[in-house]
Phi, psi and omega in degrees: 000120179273178185295322179299314180295324179295316180296318179300320181294318181293319180292325174297318179297315178299318180296320179293320180293319179297318180298317178296320181292322179292320178297322182290321180296322183284327179228078184297143179246112182300319179299316179297321176299317181295317178295317179298316179299316180297317180293325181285334182295332182296304178295330179294313178298320178299314180293323177295319179295315180299312182301313183292319178296314181295316179298319181291329186270356187301315182301315181297316181287329176288331178280315183255348182067203178290348174297341175299325180290321184268353181293134186258005184243129180234093180230090187290332189228051176279174173282120185103216185279131180297150175238110185232120177225143185272351188299320179299319179290323179292318179298316177296322177297313181294318181294313180295326177291319177297315177303311180303315183290320181299323181276315191286323184298308179294324176296312181300317179297319178294314181300312182298320180290317180301313186286333183265333188239327193243344184288136171299153184302319183288345177260339188292314183296313176299321181297313177297321180295319178294319178297317180290329174297320179295326179292337182272353182286129178296147184298329180290331174293319174300318182297315178298317176298323180296315181294318185281322189246305191290317181298312177298320181296316180295318185290331182262329188247305191281304186301314176297324178298311180296324182291323180289330184261322182241021184295343178287345174273140180301333181295334186240026178255175179085178180288150180225125176232014178105319177278140180156181183295324182294315179297317178296322177293325179294314182289333172295319179299315177298325182285326185271343181303314179301321180294310185290322182290326178297315181295310180302321181296318180292323178296313177299322180291336182276354178295129183305137182303318178304332179298318179284319184296329178293321177294315183294324178297333179274001176095012182289149172282173178301316183293320179295321178298313180298313187288324186259347181237312185287304184300309181299323179293327186259013188292336176295318178292327177296315175300318179298320179296317181296315177298321175297317178299321181293318179293325177294324186283318188287339180261359183292144187242295193296306184300322178288319180302324185278350184232351190271342180097337169057057172235121184282083175214163179251125180219148176283341182281129177290344177280346186285143172292158186205183174241147164245168179299310179296322183290327177298313181293317180297320185284327196244348190295316182289332180267004182294124187254350181234151178300328179294321179293316178298319179295325178292327176290322174296324179295320174302315179299317179298317177301312180296324175299316182295323179293313179295324179296313178299320180298321182292321178300312177301315180296323179290324177293316178297318181294318179297320177294318179290323174298321177299317178295323180289318178299330181260013173083006179269073187248006180282000000 
Protein backbone atom coordinates (compact mmCIF):
# COMPACT_ATOMS: atom_id res chain seq x y z
CA UNK A 1 0.00 0.00 0.00
CA UNK A 2 1.54 3.30 -1.14
CA UNK A 3 1.11 6.70 0.51
CA UNK A 4 -1.72 7.78 -1.81
CA UNK A 5 -3.79 4.69 -1.01
CA UNK A 6 -3.16 5.18 2.71
CA UNK A 7 -4.34 8.80 2.57
CA UNK A 8 -7.47 7.79 0.62
CA UNK A 9 -8.23 5.11 3.21
CA UNK A 10 -7.79 7.52 6.15
CA UNK A 11 -9.98 10.15 4.48
CA UNK A 12 -12.69 7.56 3.82
CA UNK A 13 -12.56 6.50 7.48
CA UNK A 14 -12.82 10.12 8.65
CA UNK A 15 -15.74 10.74 6.28
CA UNK A 16 -17.51 7.63 7.54
CA UNK A 17 -16.97 8.71 11.14
CA UNK A 18 -18.30 12.19 10.35
CA UNK A 19 -21.42 10.75 8.71
CA UNK A 20 -22.07 8.58 11.75
CA UNK A 21 -21.64 11.56 14.09
CA UNK A 22 -24.05 13.69 12.01
CA UNK A 23 -26.59 10.86 11.92
CA UNK A 24 -26.33 10.41 15.68
CA UNK A 25 -26.80 14.15 16.32
CA UNK A 26 -29.94 14.15 14.16
CA UNK A 27 -31.32 10.96 15.70
CA UNK A 28 -29.69 10.48 19.13
CA UNK A 29 -29.76 7.02 20.69
CA UNK A 30 -29.86 7.18 24.54
CA UNK A 31 -28.54 3.64 24.93
CA UNK A 32 -25.61 4.34 22.61
CA UNK A 33 -24.85 7.54 24.56
CA UNK A 34 -24.93 5.61 27.84
CA UNK A 35 -22.59 2.92 26.53
CA UNK A 36 -20.22 5.52 25.05
CA UNK A 37 -20.16 7.48 28.32
CA UNK A 38 -19.47 4.35 30.35
CA UNK A 39 -16.62 3.34 28.03
CA UNK A 40 -15.14 6.85 28.10
CA UNK A 41 -15.31 7.05 31.90
CA UNK A 42 -12.63 4.37 32.35
CA UNK A 43 -9.70 6.24 30.73
CA UNK A 44 -10.97 9.50 32.26
CA UNK A 45 -10.89 8.02 35.77
CA UNK A 46 -7.45 6.53 35.05
CA UNK A 47 -6.09 9.90 33.93
CA UNK A 48 -7.61 11.68 36.94
CA UNK A 49 -5.95 9.22 39.33
CA UNK A 50 -2.57 9.67 37.65
CA UNK A 51 -2.91 13.47 37.55
CA UNK A 52 -3.93 13.77 41.20
CA UNK A 53 -1.22 11.39 42.40
CA UNK A 54 1.44 13.16 40.33
CA UNK A 55 0.35 16.61 41.48
CA UNK A 56 0.28 15.53 45.10
CA UNK A 57 3.72 13.89 44.93
CA UNK A 58 5.53 16.79 43.25
CA UNK A 59 6.80 18.33 46.50
CA UNK A 60 8.30 15.03 47.70
CA UNK A 61 10.17 14.41 44.45
CA UNK A 62 11.36 18.02 44.27
CA UNK A 63 12.67 17.74 47.84
CA UNK A 64 14.25 14.29 47.74
CA UNK A 65 14.55 13.62 44.01
CA UNK A 66 14.73 10.03 42.84
CA UNK A 67 16.47 9.32 46.13
CA UNK A 68 12.97 9.14 47.59
CA UNK A 69 12.49 5.76 45.91
CA UNK A 70 15.82 4.37 47.17
CA UNK A 71 15.73 6.02 50.59
CA UNK A 72 15.67 3.51 53.44
CA UNK A 73 14.71 5.88 56.26
CA UNK A 74 11.09 6.83 56.99
CA UNK A 75 10.96 9.50 59.69
CA UNK A 76 8.17 11.99 58.89
CA UNK A 77 8.41 14.04 62.08
CA UNK A 78 11.96 14.08 63.38
CA UNK A 79 13.68 17.02 65.00
CA UNK A 80 14.94 19.02 62.05
CA UNK A 81 14.55 18.07 58.40
CA UNK A 82 12.25 15.08 57.72
CA UNK A 83 13.83 11.98 56.24
CA UNK A 84 11.40 10.12 54.00
CA UNK A 85 12.27 7.18 51.78
CA UNK A 86 9.95 4.73 50.05
CA UNK A 87 12.21 1.67 50.04
CA UNK A 88 10.97 0.11 53.32
CA UNK A 89 7.35 0.25 52.13
CA UNK A 90 8.25 -1.05 48.66
CA UNK A 91 10.28 -3.86 50.21
CA UNK A 92 7.46 -4.87 52.54
CA UNK A 93 4.93 -4.85 49.70
CA UNK A 94 7.10 -6.99 47.44
CA UNK A 95 8.06 -9.53 50.14
CA UNK A 96 4.52 -10.05 51.42
CA UNK A 97 3.23 -10.40 47.86
CA UNK A 98 5.87 -13.02 47.03
CA UNK A 99 5.02 -14.98 50.19
CA UNK A 100 1.33 -14.83 49.30
CA UNK A 101 1.94 -16.08 45.76
CA UNK A 102 4.24 -18.90 46.88
CA UNK A 103 1.43 -20.19 49.10
CA UNK A 104 -1.62 -19.24 47.02
CA UNK A 105 -0.63 -20.32 43.50
CA UNK A 106 -0.24 -24.08 44.14
CA UNK A 107 -3.29 -24.15 46.42
CA UNK A 108 -5.41 -22.25 43.88
CA UNK A 109 -4.22 -24.54 41.10
CA UNK A 110 -5.18 -27.58 43.14
CA UNK A 111 -8.58 -26.16 44.08
CA UNK A 112 -9.33 -25.18 40.48
CA UNK A 113 -8.35 -28.59 39.12
CA UNK A 114 -10.29 -30.42 41.81
CA UNK A 115 -13.47 -28.43 41.24
CA UNK A 116 -13.37 -28.59 37.43
CA UNK A 117 -11.90 -32.05 36.77
CA UNK A 118 -11.80 -34.37 39.76
CA UNK A 119 -14.54 -33.49 42.25
CA UNK A 120 -17.60 -35.79 42.50
CA UNK A 121 -20.80 -34.05 41.46
CA UNK A 122 -22.26 -34.03 44.98
CA UNK A 123 -19.09 -32.40 46.32
CA UNK A 124 -18.42 -29.91 43.52
CA UNK A 125 -21.32 -27.52 44.20
CA UNK A 126 -20.68 -27.11 47.96
CA UNK A 127 -16.96 -26.69 47.29
CA UNK A 128 -17.54 -23.93 44.72
CA UNK A 129 -20.03 -22.22 47.04
CA UNK A 130 -17.58 -22.17 49.96
CA UNK A 131 -14.76 -20.76 47.85
CA UNK A 132 -17.01 -18.02 46.49
CA UNK A 133 -18.15 -17.21 50.03
CA UNK A 134 -14.51 -16.69 51.03
CA UNK A 135 -14.15 -14.18 48.20
CA UNK A 136 -17.07 -12.18 49.61
CA UNK A 137 -15.58 -11.77 53.11
CA UNK A 138 -14.46 -8.13 53.72
CA UNK A 139 -10.75 -7.57 54.25
CA UNK A 140 -11.29 -6.04 57.70
CA UNK A 141 -12.90 -9.32 58.80
CA UNK A 142 -9.82 -11.16 57.61
CA UNK A 143 -7.74 -8.69 59.57
CA UNK A 144 -9.69 -9.23 62.79
CA UNK A 145 -9.45 -12.99 62.32
CA UNK A 146 -5.75 -12.56 61.71
CA UNK A 147 -5.21 -10.67 64.98
CA UNK A 148 -7.36 -13.02 67.07
CA UNK A 149 -6.45 -16.38 65.52
CA UNK A 150 -3.61 -16.27 63.00
CA UNK A 151 -1.12 -14.04 64.85
CA UNK A 152 -1.21 -16.13 68.07
CA UNK A 153 -1.04 -19.36 66.05
CA UNK A 154 1.96 -18.14 64.06
CA UNK A 155 3.67 -16.79 67.18
CA UNK A 156 3.22 -19.99 69.22
CA UNK A 157 3.47 -22.75 66.60
CA UNK A 158 4.74 -21.78 63.15
CA UNK A 159 7.39 -19.13 63.81
CA UNK A 160 9.18 -21.03 66.63
CA UNK A 161 9.08 -24.23 64.57
CA UNK A 162 10.60 -22.53 61.53
CA UNK A 163 13.18 -20.80 63.73
CA UNK A 164 14.23 -24.06 65.42
CA UNK A 165 14.63 -25.96 62.15
CA UNK A 166 15.66 -23.25 59.67
CA UNK A 167 17.01 -20.60 62.02
CA UNK A 168 20.46 -20.82 60.42
CA UNK A 169 18.94 -19.03 57.40
CA UNK A 170 18.63 -15.22 57.61
CA UNK A 171 15.00 -15.51 56.44
CA UNK A 172 14.01 -17.29 59.64
CA UNK A 173 16.23 -15.58 62.19
CA UNK A 174 15.55 -12.96 64.82
CA UNK A 175 12.73 -12.57 67.35
CA UNK A 176 9.26 -13.79 66.46
CA UNK A 177 6.01 -12.73 68.12
CA UNK A 178 3.46 -13.54 65.39
CA UNK A 179 3.37 -10.09 63.80
CA UNK A 180 5.50 -9.67 60.71
CA UNK A 181 5.88 -10.15 56.99
CA UNK A 182 5.34 -13.92 57.11
CA UNK A 183 1.99 -13.59 58.89
CA UNK A 184 0.90 -10.82 56.52
CA UNK A 185 1.89 -12.98 53.55
CA UNK A 186 -0.11 -15.92 54.89
CA UNK A 187 -3.27 -13.87 55.37
CA UNK A 188 -2.81 -12.37 51.90
CA UNK A 189 -2.57 -15.89 50.49
CA UNK A 190 -5.82 -16.85 52.20
CA UNK A 191 -7.48 -13.76 50.72
CA UNK A 192 -6.34 -14.25 47.10
CA UNK A 193 -6.90 -18.02 46.88
CA UNK A 194 -10.67 -17.64 46.18
CA UNK A 195 -10.06 -15.18 43.33
CA UNK A 196 -7.29 -17.16 41.66
CA UNK A 197 -8.96 -20.56 42.09
CA UNK A 198 -12.28 -19.31 40.69
CA UNK A 199 -10.61 -18.00 37.54
CA UNK A 200 -8.56 -21.16 37.15
CA UNK A 201 -11.67 -23.31 37.57
CA UNK A 202 -13.46 -21.44 34.79
CA UNK A 203 -10.41 -21.63 32.55
CA UNK A 204 -10.05 -25.38 33.06
CA UNK A 205 -13.78 -25.87 32.44
CA UNK A 206 -13.44 -23.98 29.12
CA UNK A 207 -10.94 -26.48 27.72
CA UNK A 208 -12.69 -28.18 24.74
CA UNK A 209 -14.10 -31.60 25.54
CA UNK A 210 -12.42 -33.24 22.50
CA UNK A 211 -9.09 -32.22 24.02
CA UNK A 212 -9.81 -34.46 27.00
CA UNK A 213 -11.45 -37.25 24.99
CA UNK A 214 -8.41 -37.52 22.72
CA UNK A 215 -6.17 -38.20 25.71
CA UNK A 216 -8.61 -40.70 27.22
CA UNK A 217 -8.84 -42.50 23.87
CA UNK A 218 -5.07 -42.95 23.99
CA UNK A 219 -5.39 -44.68 27.37
CA UNK A 220 -4.45 -41.78 29.62
CA UNK A 221 -5.56 -41.72 33.25
CA UNK A 222 -7.50 -38.78 34.72
CA UNK A 223 -4.32 -37.25 36.12
CA UNK A 224 -2.42 -37.73 32.86
CA UNK A 225 -5.28 -36.05 31.00
CA UNK A 226 -5.15 -33.10 33.37
CA UNK A 227 -1.36 -32.83 33.29
CA UNK A 228 -0.79 -33.29 29.56
CA UNK A 229 -3.97 -31.86 28.06
CA UNK A 230 -5.92 -29.55 30.36
CA UNK A 231 -3.13 -27.59 32.05
CA UNK A 232 -1.07 -26.85 28.89
CA UNK A 233 -4.17 -25.77 27.00
CA UNK A 234 -5.32 -23.48 29.84
CA UNK A 235 -1.98 -22.02 30.90
CA UNK A 236 -2.77 -18.60 29.42
CA UNK A 237 -5.73 -18.29 31.79
CA UNK A 238 -3.63 -19.64 34.66
CA UNK A 239 -1.07 -16.87 34.12
CA UNK A 240 -3.89 -14.31 34.04
CA UNK A 241 -5.23 -15.69 37.34
CA UNK A 242 -1.78 -15.47 38.94
CA UNK A 243 -1.31 -11.87 37.81
CA UNK A 244 -4.76 -10.95 39.13
CA UNK A 245 -3.85 -12.53 42.46
CA UNK A 246 -0.60 -10.56 42.50
CA UNK A 247 -2.43 -7.30 41.89
CA UNK A 248 -4.94 -8.13 44.60
CA UNK A 249 -2.18 -8.97 47.08
CA UNK A 250 0.10 -5.98 46.53
CA UNK A 251 -2.77 -3.51 46.93
CA UNK A 252 -4.40 -5.03 50.02
CA UNK A 253 -4.59 -2.64 52.97
CA UNK A 254 -6.60 -3.50 56.07
CA UNK A 255 -5.69 -7.15 56.68
CA UNK A 256 -1.99 -6.42 56.13
CA UNK A 257 -2.07 -3.31 58.30
CA UNK A 258 -3.52 -5.34 61.17
CA UNK A 259 -0.97 -8.18 61.01
CA UNK A 260 2.36 -6.88 59.65
CA UNK A 261 3.47 -4.92 62.73
CA UNK A 262 3.81 -1.50 61.01
CA UNK A 263 7.46 -0.63 61.56
CA UNK A 264 9.23 1.05 58.62
CA UNK A 265 12.42 -0.99 58.36
CA UNK A 266 14.10 -3.41 55.99
CA UNK A 267 14.98 -6.81 57.42
CA UNK A 268 15.97 -10.13 55.91
CA UNK A 269 13.95 -11.99 58.55
CA UNK A 270 10.38 -12.84 57.59
CA UNK A 271 9.44 -12.65 61.27
CA UNK A 272 10.26 -8.94 61.45
CA UNK A 273 7.49 -6.33 61.42
CA UNK A 274 7.46 -4.07 58.39
CA UNK A 275 5.46 -1.58 56.36
CA UNK A 276 3.77 -1.92 52.98
CA UNK A 277 2.78 0.94 50.70
CA UNK A 278 -0.98 0.60 51.40
CA UNK A 279 -0.47 0.19 55.15
CA UNK A 280 1.77 3.27 55.26
CA UNK A 281 -0.87 5.38 53.53
CA UNK A 282 -3.68 3.99 55.71
CA UNK A 283 -1.79 4.54 58.96
CA UNK A 284 -0.39 8.01 58.31
CA UNK A 285 -2.53 9.93 55.84
CA UNK A 286 -5.02 11.36 58.35
CA UNK A 287 -2.26 12.18 60.82
CA UNK A 288 0.12 13.76 58.32
CA UNK A 289 0.93 17.17 59.75
CA UNK A 290 3.20 18.71 57.12
CA UNK A 291 2.79 19.25 53.36
CA UNK A 292 5.98 17.24 52.74
CA UNK A 293 4.59 14.25 54.66
CA UNK A 294 1.33 14.37 52.71
CA UNK A 295 3.24 14.70 49.42
CA UNK A 296 5.38 11.69 50.34
CA UNK A 297 2.27 9.60 50.87
CA UNK A 298 0.98 10.70 47.45
CA UNK A 299 4.36 9.68 46.03
CA UNK A 300 3.95 6.22 47.60
CA UNK A 301 0.52 5.96 45.95
CA UNK A 302 2.06 6.92 42.60
CA UNK A 303 4.78 4.27 43.04
CA UNK A 304 2.17 1.63 43.84
CA UNK A 305 0.21 2.67 40.76
CA UNK A 306 3.36 2.38 38.64
CA UNK A 307 4.12 -1.09 40.04
CA UNK A 308 0.64 -2.40 39.28
CA UNK A 309 0.73 -0.78 35.82
CA UNK A 310 4.05 -2.48 35.07
CA UNK A 311 2.68 -5.80 36.34
CA UNK A 312 -0.30 -5.50 34.01
CA UNK A 313 1.97 -4.84 31.03
CA UNK A 314 4.11 -7.87 31.86
CA UNK A 315 0.98 -10.00 32.30
CA UNK A 316 -0.40 -8.98 28.92
CA UNK A 317 2.92 -9.72 27.22
CA UNK A 318 3.04 -13.16 28.85
CA UNK A 319 -0.56 -13.90 27.91
CA UNK A 320 0.06 -12.78 24.32
CA UNK A 321 3.13 -15.00 24.07
CA UNK A 322 1.33 -18.02 25.52
CA UNK A 323 -1.72 -17.39 23.32
CA UNK A 324 0.56 -17.35 20.27
CA UNK A 325 2.02 -20.70 21.24
CA UNK A 326 -1.43 -22.20 21.82
CA UNK A 327 -2.70 -20.93 18.45
CA UNK A 328 0.27 -22.53 16.73
CA UNK A 329 -0.07 -25.82 18.54
CA UNK A 330 2.90 -25.49 20.93
CA UNK A 331 1.05 -26.48 24.09
CA UNK A 332 3.31 -29.26 25.36
